[in-house]
C-alpha positions in Angstrom: 15.5 9.5 -3.4 13.9 12.1 -5.7 10.9 14.2 -4.7 7.4 12.9 -5.6 5.3 14.9 -8.0 2.0 13.2 -6.8 0.7 10.6 -4.4 -0.5 8.0 -6.9 2.6 5.8 -6.5 2.3 5.6 -2.7 0.7 2.7 -0.8 0.7 1.4 2.7 -1.4 -0.2 5.5 -3.6 1.7 7.9 -2.0 2.6 11.2 -2.5 0.2 14.0 -3.9 1.3 17.4 -0.4 0.9 18.9 1.2 3.1 16.2 -1.4 5.8 16.7 -0.9 5.7 20.5 2.9 6.0 19.9 2.4 9.0 17.7 0.1 10.6 20.3 2.8 9.9 23.0 5.5 11.6 20.8 3.2 14.6 20.2 2.5 14.9 24.0 6.3 14.8 24.6 6.9 17.5 22.0 4.2 19.7 23.5 5.5 19.2 27.1 9.1 20.1 26.0 7.8 23.1 24.0 5.8 24.5 26.9 8.7 23.8 29.4 11.2 25.6 27.2 13.7 22.8 27.7 16.7 22.1 25.6 14.7 19.5 23.8 12.0 22.0 23.0 10.6 21.5 19.5 11.2 25.2 18.7 12.7 27.7 21.2 12.8 30.9 19.2 11.3 32.5 16.2 12.8 30.9 13.1 13.0 32.4 9.6 13.1 29.8 6.9 13.5 29.8 3.1 11.6 32.5 1.3 11.2 34.5 4.5 8.6 32.2 6.1 8.6 32.5 9.8 7.4 30.3 12.6 7.4 30.7 16.4 6.6 28.7 19.5 2.9 29.6 19.4 2.6 28.5 15.7 4.4 25.3 16.5 2.1 24.6 19.5 -0.9 25.2 17.3 0.4 22.7 14.8 1.2 20.1 17.4 -2.3 20.5 18.9 -3.9 20.2 15.5 -1.9 17.0 14.8 -2.9 15.6 18.2 -6.6 16.2 17.4 -6.2 14.5 14.1 -4.7 11.4 15.6 -7.2 11.3 18.4 -10.0 11.3 15.9 -8.2 8.6 13.9 -7.9 6.5 17.1 -11.6 7.0 17.9 -12.5 5.8 14.4 -10.9 2.4 14.9 -13.2 -0.5 15.7 -13.8 -0.7 19.5 -13.4 -4.5 19.5 -12.8 -7.4 17.1 -14.7 -10.7 16.8 -13.1 -13.9 15.8 -14.9 -17.1 15.1 -13.5 -20.6 15.4 -14.9 -22.6 12.5 -13.1 -25.8 13.6 
């Protein structure tokens, strides 16, 4: 699949509460592994990427925490409850 040049051709449904909770659980797991320095740690050492860009554990932790905050806000923005009416 080729790279996109813009987002106008993308479409999709909003994330469900269960999907958001799943994303939060995965982020929590990544944070735990990163902090514990386990073999499944998201990033153990400083890494130099293409064009000399670098990342390290602290930067990765900040990115995970920012993502977690975003998904928590998304979860809070969902309706607290739904009403259905039987018209029968």
